[in-house]
C-alpha positions in Angstrom: 44.0 -39.1 24.0 42.6 -41.8 26.2 38.8 -41.8 26.6 36.4 -43.5 28.9 33.4 -45.0 27.2 30.2 -44.6 29.2 27.2 -45.7 27.1 26.7 -43.0 24.4 29.3 -40.8 26.0 33.1 -40.7 25.3 34.8 -38.9 28.2 38.3 -37.5 27.5 40.8 -38.3 30.1 43.2 -35.4 29.4 42.3 -33.9 32.8 40.8 -35.4 36.0 37.1 -35.9 35.8 34.8 -34.9 38.7 32.1 -37.4 39.7 29.4 -35.7 41.8 27.8 -37.8 44.6 24.0 -38.0 44.8 23.0 -40.0 47.9 19.5 -41.5 47.8 19.9 -43.3 51.1 18.3 -42.6 54.5 21.6 -43.2 56.4 24.5 -41.7 54.4 27.6 -41.3 56.5 28.0 -37.7 55.2 24.5 -36.7 56.3 23.3 -35.9 52.8 21.0 -38.8 52.1 17.8 -38.0 50.2 15.9 -41.3 50.2 12.3 -40.8 49.2 12.7 -37.2 48.3 12.7 -37.3 44.5 12.4 -33.5 43.9 15.1 -32.7 46.4 17.4 -35.4 45.0 16.9 -34.1 41.5 17.6 -30.5 42.7 20.8 -31.7 44.3 21.8 -33.7 41.3 21.2 -30.7 39.0 23.2 -28.4 41.3 26.1 -30.9 41.1 25.8 -30.9 37.3 25.7 -27.1 37.1 28.7 -26.9 39.4 30.7 -28.8 36.7 30.4 -32.5 37.6 31.4 -34.6 34.6 29.5 -37.6 35.9 26.7 -37.9 38.5 26.9 -41.0 40.7 23.6 -42.1 42.2 23.6 -44.5 45.2 20.4 -45.9 46.7 22.0 -48.3 49.3 24.3 -47.1 52.0 27.7 -48.7 52.0 29.1 -46.9 55.0 30.8 -49.0 57.6 28.3 -51.0 59.6 25.5 -50.4 57.1 22.6 -52.9 56.9 21.9 -54.0 53.3 18.8 -52.6 51.6 16.4 -54.9 50.0 16.3 -55.1 46.2 12.9 -53.3 46.1 14.0 -50.6 48.5 17.0 -49.8 46.3 14.9 -49.8 43.1 12.2 -47.6 44.7 14.7 -45.0 45.7 16.7 -45.0 42.5 14.4 -45.4 39.5 12.2 -42.3 40.0 15.3 -40.1 40.2 17.0 -41.7 37.3 13.8 -41.3 35.3 13.9 -37.5 36.1 17.4 -37.2 34.8 17.0 -39.1 31.5 16.9 -36.0 29.3 19.7 -34.0 31.0 22.5 -35.1 28.6 24.9 -36.0 31.5 26.5 -39.4 32.1 24.9 -41.1 35.1 26.7 -43.7 37.2 24.9 -46.1 39.5 26.6 -47.2 42.7 25.3 -50.7 43.2 26.4 -54.3 43.5 23.1 -55.9 42.7 22.8 -57.4 39.2 19.0 -56.7 39.1 19.6 -53.0 39.9 22.3 -52.8 37.3 20.0 -54.2 34.6 17.1 -51.9 35.6 19.3 -48.8 35.7 20.9 -49.5 32.4 17.4 -50.0 30.8 16.4 -46.7 32.4 19.3 -44.8 30.8 22.3 -45.1 33.1 25.7 -44.8 31.5 28.0 -46.4 34.1 27.9 -49.0 36.9 30.1 -48.3 39.9 30.3 -51.6 41.8 31.9 -51.8 45.2 32.0 -55.6 44.8 34.0 -55.6 41.6 31.3 -57.5 39.7 31.7 -60.6 41.9 28.0 -61.0 42.7 26.4 -63.9 40.7 25.0 -62.4 37.6 26.7 -59.0 37.8 29.1 -59.6 35.0 26.3 -60.8 32.8 24.2 -57.8 33.6 26.8 -55.4 32.2 29.0 -57.1 29.7 26.8 -56.8 26.6 25.9 -53.2 27.2 28.1 -50.3 26.4 28.3 -48.8 29.9 31.3 -47.7 31.8 32.3 -50.0 34.7 34.2 -49.2 37.9 35.7 -52.2 39.6 36.4 -51.5 43.3 38.4 -53.5 45.9 36.7 -54.2 49.2 37.8 -56.5 52.1 34.7 -58.0 53.7 31.4 -56.2 53.3 30.0 -52.9 54.6 28.5 -54.5 57.7 31.8 -55.7 59.0 34.6 -54.4 56.8 36.0 -51.9 59.3 36.1 -54.3 62.3 39.6 -55.6 61.9 41.0 -55.0 58.4 44.3 -56.9 57.9 46.8 -57.3 55.0 50.3 -58.6 54.6 50.9 -56.0 51.9 47.9 -53.8 51.2 49.2 -52.4 47.9 50.1 -55.8 46.5 46.9 -57.4 47.6 44.7 -54.7 46.2 46.6 -54.7 43.0 46.3 -58.5 42.7 42.5 -58.3 43.3 42.1 -55.6 40.7 44.2 -57.5 38.2 42.0 -60.6 38.6 38.8 -58.6 38.2 40.3 -56.8 35.1 41.2 -60.2 33.5 37.7 -61.5 34.2 36.2 -58.6 32.4 38.5 -58.7 29.5 38.0 -62.4 29.1 34.3 -61.8 29.0 34.8 -59.5 26.0 34.4 -56.2 27.8 36.4 -53.4 26.0 39.1 -51.9 28.2 37.9 -48.4 27.3 34.8 -49.1 29.5 36.8 -50.0 32.6 37.9 -48.0 35.6 39.7 -49.3 38.7 39.1 -48.1 42.3 41.4 -49.2 45.2 38.4 -48.7 47.6 39.7 -46.2 50.2 37.9 -46.9 53.5 36.4 -50.2 52.4 38.0 -52.7 54.7 41.1 -50.6 55.3 42.6 -48.8 58.3 44.1 -45.3 58.1 47.6 -46.9 57.7 46.3 -49.0 54.8 44.7 -46.0 53.1 47.8 -43.9 53.4 50.0 -46.7 52.0 47.6 -47.1 49.0 47.6 -43.3 48.4 51.4 -43.1 48.4 51.6 -45.9 45.8 48.5 -45.0 43.8 50.2 -44.9 40.4 51.1 -48.6 40.8 47.4 -49.5 40.8 46.7 -48.1 37.3 47.0 -51.5 35.8 47.3 -51.8 32.0 47.1 -48.0 31.9 43.4 -48.0 33.0 42.0 -44.9 34.7 41.8 -44.8 38.5 38.8 -43.6 40.4 39.5 -42.2 43.9 36.8 -41.5 46.5 37.9 -40.2 49.8 35.5 -37.2 50.1 34.5 -36.6 53.7 35.6 -40.1 54.8 36.7 -41.3 58.2 40.4 -41.3 57.2 40.2 -37.5 56.8 38.5 -37.2 60.1 41.3 -39.3 61.7 43.9 -37.0 60.2 42.3 -33.7 60.9 40.2 -34.4 64.0 37.2 -32.8 62.2 33.6 -34.2 62.1 32.2 -35.2 58.8 30.4 -31.8 58.2 33.8 -30.0 58.5 35.9 -32.0 56.1 35.4 -30.1 52.9 38.9 -28.5 52.9 40.6 -31.9 53.7 38.5 -33.5 51.0 39.6 -31.0 48.3 43.2 -31.3 49.3 43.0 -35.0 49.1 41.3 -34.9 45.7 44.1 -32.6 44.3 46.7 -34.9 45.8 45.0 -37.9 44.2 45.1 -36.1 40.8 48.8 -35.5 41.3 49.3 -39.2 42.0 47.5 -40.2 38.8 43.8 -40.4 39.6 41.6 -39.9 36.5 38.2 -39.6 38.3 37.5 -38.0 41.6 34.3 -39.0 43.4 33.3 -36.0 45.6 30.5 -34.3 47.5 31.8 -30.8 46.9 32.0 -30.3 43.2 32.6 -26.6 43.1 35.4 -26.6 45.7 37.1 -29.6 44.0 37.0 -28.0 40.6 38.5 -24.8 42.1 41.3 -26.8 43.7 42.0 -28.7 40.5 42.0 -25.4 38.5 44.7 -23.9 40.8 46.8 -27.1 40.7 46.5 -27.3 36.9 47.5 -23.7 36.3 50.6 -24.0 38.6 51.6 -27.3 37.1 51.4 -25.8 33.6 53.6 -22.9 34.6 56.1 -25.2 36.3 56.5 -27.3 33.2 56.8 -24.1 31.1 59.6 -22.8 33.4 61.5 -26.1 33.4 
């Protein structure tokens, strides 16, 4: 059985893992940002864990389209008090950041995984994580959050995303990072139109390079609003359906806002798939 190594944790990949989102920003696109509210953030994180999240993903800088970057100190001030409050929970904690200084501080404070939208391209990022034992998610992004959705363009989105992920994977392996620590993320909504997102979704399995696990994060995103016509606060059903479809297409980790609903959807899918295989 394949496993994902996240610090002291070995997470089996015999079923899709659910990563619960904990936004510590003041301007989250989904309206659930908890910047500066440590007690509320811890309460939300604990509810995600109790709902069955396998990993908790803390983000203290907004990466929504058009977001203004946070300063290093702002990000640390939002993140570290919450991470400190979770250190004895016994749950893998992922940190959504591209800043090497935040990576180093979070790992020193007990984080188990680094979820980097920039694919460890920032100077010093690779060095910040390579000698630890943390899990690492390498994501594709065209442009940067401030401008990524202005005019995304590709000749062939699947081939270009795959080539980028292959290059970042090679860089990590060449640096001595064990492949059991690595996860790949095609970056839905990060410099991609609805058409690009749908093409990537349809060919998701092709992006599982070298058999590495894929992380998919489409929860409440604009692509679902474009399909359904629903505002962000009414996208839970679409998010759960998309998560189950991602699992069907080979996603190993699902990054979601709605942990309970997603786990229910996965349970129904799993039971039906098991019976279908039995009948055949």
